[in-house]
Structures are given as structure tokens and as C-alpha cells.
C-alpha positions in Angstrom: -86.2 -65.5 -109.7 -82.9 -65.5 -107.5 -81.7 -68.7 -106.1 -82.9 -70.0 -103.0 -79.8 -69.3 -100.9 -79.4 -65.4 -101.8 -83.2 -65.1 -101.2 -82.7 -66.0 -97.7 -79.2 -64.3 -96.8 -81.0 -61.0 -98.7 -84.0 -62.0 -95.8 -81.1 -62.3 -93.3 -79.2 -59.3 -94.1 -82.6 -57.1 -94.8 -83.4 -57.9 -91.1 -80.2 -57.5 -89.3 -79.6 -54.7 -90.7 -83.6 -53.0 -90.0 -82.1 -54.9 -86.5 -79.1 -53.0 -85.8 -81.1 -49.3 -87.2 -84.1 -49.2 -85.2 -84.0 -51.7 -82.6 -87.1 -53.4 -80.8 -89.7 -51.9 -84.1 -88.9 -54.7 -85.8 -89.8 -58.0 -84.4 -92.1 -59.2 -87.5 -89.1 -59.0 -89.6 -87.1 -60.6 -86.8 -89.7 -63.5 -86.9 -89.1 -63.6 -90.6 -85.8 -64.1 -90.4 -85.7 -67.0 -87.9 -88.2 -68.9 -89.5 -86.1 -68.3 -92.5 -83.2 -69.7 -90.8 -85.1 -72.3 -88.8 -85.8 -73.7 -92.3 -83.0 -73.6 -93.6 -80.6 -74.4 -90.8 -78.4 -78.0 -91.6 -79.9 -79.5 -88.4 -82.9 -81.7 -88.6 -86.6 -79.9 -87.0 -86.1 -82.4 -84.6 -82.4 -81.8 -83.5 -83.5 -77.7 -83.3 -85.7 -78.5 -80.6 -83.2 -81.3 -78.9 -80.9 -78.6 -79.2 -83.8 -75.7 -77.2 -84.5 -77.9 -74.9 -80.9 -79.2 -73.9 -79.8 -75.0 -73.0 -83.1 -74.3 -71.3 -82.4 -77.6 -69.1 -78.2 -77.2 -69.2 -79.0 -73.3 -67.7 -81.6 -73.7 -65.3 -79.3 -76.4 -63.9 -76.5 -74.1 -63.5 -78.7 -70.7 -62.7 -80.2 -73.0 -59.8 -76.2 -74.4 -58.9 -75.8 -73.3 -55.4 -72.1 -73.3 -55.9 -72.3 -71.1 -59.3 -75.3 -69.2 -58.5 -73.3 -65.8 -58.6 -71.7 -66.2 -61.8 -71.8 -65.3 -65.6 -72.4 -69.1 -67.1 -74.2 -69.8 -70.7 -74.6 -73.0 -71.9 -75.6 -72.7 -75.4 -76.4 -76.2 -77.5 -76.2 -77.2 -81.4 -76.4 -80.5 -83.0 -76.3 -81.5 -79.0 -73.0 -80.4 -78.1 -72.9 -77.4 -75.4 -70.8 -74.6 -75.5 -70.0 -73.4 -72.1 -69.1 -69.5 -72.3 -68.4 -67.1 -68.8 -66.4 -66.1 -65.6 -65.2 -67.8 -62.6 -63.0 -67.3 -60.3 -61.2 -71.0 -59.6 -60.7 -73.7 -62.2 -62.8 -76.0 -59.5 -66.0 -73.8 -60.5 -65.6 -74.1 -63.9 -65.0 -77.6 -63.8 -68.3 -77.9 -61.3 -70.1 -76.0 -64.3 -69.4 -78.6 -66.9 -70.4 -82.0 -64.0 -73.4 -80.2 -63.2 -74.5 -80.2 -66.5 -72.8 -83.2 -67.9 -76.4 -86.1 -67.1 -78.4 -83.6 -68.8 -80.4 -85.4 -71.6 -79.3 -85.5 -74.9 -75.8 -83.4 -74.6 -73.3 -85.6 -76.6 -70.2 -83.3 -76.3 -69.2 -80.2 -73.8 -66.5 -77.3 -75.3 -65.9 -76.0 -71.5 -64.6 -72.0 -72.5 -65.7 -70.6 -69.3 -62.7 -68.2 -68.3 -61.2 -67.5 -64.9 -62.1 -63.6 -64.7 -64.3 -60.8 -63.1 -67.7 -61.3 -64.1 -68.5 -59.0 -68.1 -70.3 -55.8 -67.2 -73.2 -54.3 -69.2 -70.7 -52.6 -71.7 -69.1 -55.8 -72.2 -72.2 -57.0 -73.1 -73.5 -55.1 -74.9 -70.0 -54.8 -76.9 -70.2 -58.4 -77.0 -73.8 -58.4 -78.7 -72.8 -55.7 -81.6 -69.7 -58.0 -82.3 -72.2 -61.3 -82.7 -74.3 -58.7 -85.1 -71.2 -58.0 -87.8 -69.7 -61.1 -87.5 -73.1 -62.3 -88.4 -74.0 -59.5 -91.2 -70.3 -60.4 -92.9 -71.1 -63.8 -93.0 -74.2 -63.5 -94.5 -72.3 -61.2 -97.4 -69.8 -63.5 -98.1 -70.3 -65.9 -101.1 -67.9 -68.3 -99.9 -69.6 -69.9 -96.8 -73.4 -71.0 -95.9 -74.5 -68.1 -92.6 -77.1 -70.4 -91.8 -75.2 -72.9 -90.5 -73.1 -71.1 -88.3 -74.0 -69.8 -84.7 -71.9 -67.0 -83.2 -71.3 -66.4 -79.7 -69.3 -63.6 -78.8 -68.3 -63.3 -74.9 -66.3 -60.6 -73.2 -64.6 -60.5 -76.9 -63.9 -64.1 -78.1 -66.1 -65.0 -80.6 -67.0 -69.0 -80.9 -68.6 -70.2 -83.8 -70.5 -73.5 -83.7 -72.4 -75.3 -86.6 -71.8 -78.3 -88.7 -69.3 -77.1 -92.0 -66.9 -78.4 -93.8 -63.0 -77.1 -93.2 -63.0 -75.0 -96.0 -65.9 -73.1 -94.5 -64.9 -72.9 -90.8 -61.5 -71.9 -92.4 -63.7 -68.6 -93.7 -65.8 -67.8 -91.1 -62.6 -67.9 -88.4 -60.8 -65.5 -91.3 -64.4 -63.6 -91.4 -64.2 -63.5 -87.3 -60.9 -62.9 -86.6 -60.7 -59.4 -89.1 -64.0 -57.8 -86.6 -62.9 -55.2 -84.8 -63.0 -55.4 -81.0 -62.5 -59.3 -81.5 -59.8 -61.0 -79.5 -60.0 -64.7 -80.1 -61.7 -66.6 -82.3 -62.3 -70.3 -81.2 -63.9 -73.2 -83.4 -67.1 -75.5 -81.7 -67.5 -76.7 -85.1 -68.7 -80.1 -86.0 -67.9 -81.6 -89.3 -70.6 -81.7 -91.9 -70.9 -84.8 -93.7 
């Protein structure tokens, strides 16, 4: 019998591998992988639902703000901690993004990683997606880290790692991510495992 952790790893590797090879034809496998991932997520189901609600609210606020509507800014929530990524023209706009979401119900901490740069184009966004997929696959294949504990976000070649992990898992995940082709920088936004 395959131990639970290894069975999850095999299912996630299979789902990611097939999705990379066949694109949209693997919706069912992807859904199964998401279900398994949700079940093995270190966050409680309530926190997972809170994070989804936080993401919807914060991204809506950012999209509806007149000062920010022409910029590429995304909010990702993990454990009620929000990572802001994207590109703007000025420091005032960068600060504005954090101010706009600061009063969102449930947000406990904001990691403002918005860069002063030109908006990432379609080619860069596609490359970022590819980098995130490769980092996830390497994390899944690694025996020293539990990939279900880590969320990977790539923006303009920078990899942001979120999750609830101990120091050794955090260091290992950073080492894995920094050795992927195309990665310009790795930024940790981890919470410490209890």
C-alpha cells in the first residue's frame, strides 16, 4: 500500500504532468488534484474558505479603485495573509494598493511586493505560469518538503512562496525554486508551522 503522502504526491504529479502535456483536456484530473490538495492543505477548511473570500474581496477592491484600474495588481491570500504582486508607476500607487485592501475583513497581514515597473506582457505572464508549474512539480517530487503546504506565485520572473512551514522546509523550497531556469528572485512569505 502507498503511504498517504506519497499517494497525494503521485496524484498531483500526474495531474500537473498531464495538464502540461494536454492543456485543457484534463479538467477532471485537475479537479481531482484540487480536491486532494484541499483535503491535505494544512489550513482548516474554514481558513481556506476565508482565503478565497479575502482574494475575491481584495481583488475586487483593487479592480474598482480609480487610481489603480490601469495597472496589473493581484492579491493572493494564504492563511489570511495577503500577498500583493504586480506593477505600477509610482511608490504612491504601490502604497495605495495596500491601503485599499487594508480594511478588508479577515486580512491579518499584507506582503506588498508590487514593483515599480512596466506592466508584464502576455509573453511574461505565460513564462510566469510555466515557471510556477515547474517549481510546483519539483516541490511535489521532493521528499524533504510537503508541496501541499506551499503555494507558488510567479510574477515577472520572481517566485513568491506562501504557506505554513517550518524553517527547514522553507529553506528547501527556496533552494528548489531558485534553481529553476527563468527565476530571477525568490521571495518567502511563509508563516511558521506550529
